[in-house]
N, C-alpha and C positions, 0 to 999 in steps of 0.2 A: 504493500500499499504506499509506504514511504517513497518508493522509486516512482510511482505513478504521480504522486503529488508533486515531487521535484520536477518531473517531466512537464506536467501542466504548468507549473510556475515558470518554467523556462521557456515553454512553447507559447504561451498565451498570455499577454500583459493584463488582460480583463480578469481571467481566472486567477492570476497572480494576486491581484489586488483584492479580489474576493476572498481568497485563502488566507491572505495576511489579515484581513479585517475580522473574519469570522472564525479562523482556525481551520485546522485540517479536518477531514472527515474521519469519524471514529466509528467503526462498525461495531455493532452489539449483536451477540448471537443469544437468542432465546429458544428454549426447547418448544417443540410444536405441540403444545398441549392445550387444554382448556383456557387455563388463565391467560395464555398468550394470544388465543383467539379472542377473548373477551377484550384484552387490552387493544388489539389491533381494530377491532370494531369500534370501541370508544374513541381512539385517536383519529379515526377516518375523517377527513375534511374539517379538522379543528387545528388550532394552533397548539403547539406542545404544551404551553402553559395552562391553557384552558382544560385540555384533555387530561393533563395531570391532576388538576384540581377535581374534575368530575370522577376520574377513576378513584381518586383518594376518598371522595365521599362515598362512593358505592362500597369500596372495600370496608370503610368504617362501619357500613351497615350490616355487613355480614358477621356470622358468629365467628370469633377468633381471626377475623380478617382473611379467611380462606375463601378463595374464588373457586367453587366447585359448582357442578350442575345442581346438586341438591341445595346448597346454600342460596344460589340465584333463584330457584324455583320457590325458596320460602319467602322471598320478597314479593310483594304485590307490584304490578306494573306502576301503580300511583307512586308507591315508595321509591321505585327507580328513577321515576321521572323527578321526584324530589332531589335525587342526587344531581340532576342536570342533564340526564339522557334524554334525546328526543324519543318521540313516540316510536319512530321506526327503529332506532337503535335498541329500544327496550325490546321491541318484537324480535329483532335478529338475535339478541342475546338470549332471550327466553327460549327461542326455537333451537339454537345451538345447544342450550342446556337439556332441552328434552330429548334431542337427538343423541347427545354425548352420554346421557344417563342410561340409554338403551344399549350403548356400546361404542367402541372406537368410532370416529367420524373419518371416513376415507377422504383424503384431499388430493 
């Protein structure tokens, strides 16, 4: 990754300015599990800061802060909406929880 960033900085003055202003890209690996999928749904089309707050509110509503299909399904849709989730994201997360509860989700 470092080699690619150095190449971009050398080859493109616009990219160099952006990299110097915001910093180099840092990749994060997350296991492809239920919690990661919920996180992905929450973060879709939101700024990172807003999504972080909403996900934090949702996790705080869950017993022991565990994001599991069972814990999600114990929440009412209205309660999930109070965390800041849209109606559609609430529906997606609940559907994922129901499907995951039945067994592994094939992706």
